[in-house]
C-alpha atoms as one frame of an Amber mdcrd trajectory, in Angstrom:
protein
  88.807-146.483-169.402  87.822-143.534-167.240  90.229-144.595-164.491  93.085
-144.828-167.005  92.175-141.438-168.450  92.234-139.832-165.001  95.498-141.625
-164.131  97.355-139.944-167.001  96.162-136.543-165.808  93.557-135.811-168.466
  91.364-132.824-167.711  88.321-133.984-169.679  86.757-137.356-170.470  84.939
-137.286-173.824  82.519-139.835-175.248  83.004-139.899-179.009  80.419-140.341
-181.754  78.070-143.249-181.293  76.500-142.353-177.953  73.406-140.821-179.561
  70.434-142.638-181.060  71.124-140.848-184.346  72.846-137.640-185.388  70.408
-134.890-184.490  68.805-136.947-181.711  70.614-135.849-178.592  69.443-138.693
-176.370  71.713-141.554-175.375  71.215-144.856-177.159  70.494-148.209-175.497
  74.174-148.784-174.681  73.757-146.055-172.051  70.585-147.114-170.202  71.213
-144.556-167.441  71.878-141.808-169.935  75.097-139.839-169.795  74.561-138.199
-166.395  76.102-141.196-164.627  79.243-140.948-166.739  79.430-137.205-166.147
  79.260-137.746-162.373  81.947-140.433-162.564  84.239-138.108-164.521  83.729
-135.265-162.036  84.445-137.608-159.121  87.809-138.267-160.745  88.513-134.548
-161.144  87.763-134.371-164.860  85.271-132.478-166.944  82.913-134.391-169.209
  82.131-133.937-172.885  80.248-135.652-175.666  80.696-135.547-179.422  77.963
-133.602-181.169  77.622-133.164-184.901  76.324-129.590-184.763  74.828-128.655
-188.068  74.193-132.292-188.992  71.044-134.370-188.601  69.881-137.733-189.804
  66.763-137.130-191.931  64.846-139.436-189.542  66.047-137.694-186.372  63.540
-135.882-184.156  64.889-132.437-185.027  64.703-133.102-188.774  61.183-134.495
-188.547  59.951-131.615-186.375  61.721-128.858-188.294  62.232-129.878-191.933
  62.560-126.177-192.792  65.824-126.102-190.815  67.469-128.606-193.173  69.723
-127.505-195.974  69.675-129.449-199.201  72.106-129.578-202.040  70.975-129.631
-205.641  67.372-130.099-204.624
């Protein structure tokens, strides 16, 4: 997919939602055993930037950030 993206002249290769272990846990899941650094290098070698989807302002209640900082979470009708 990255080769096809570069072939059409795209400037950036972006990995969409689903790369993370959970929303709010910004570590790659098991489908990316080398993490995302390898993909970033591959994109740069093809002349593209690299991006990943991030749900800023969102966190799964079981994510590391939510468990470490429950005071950062907003609730509705609580």
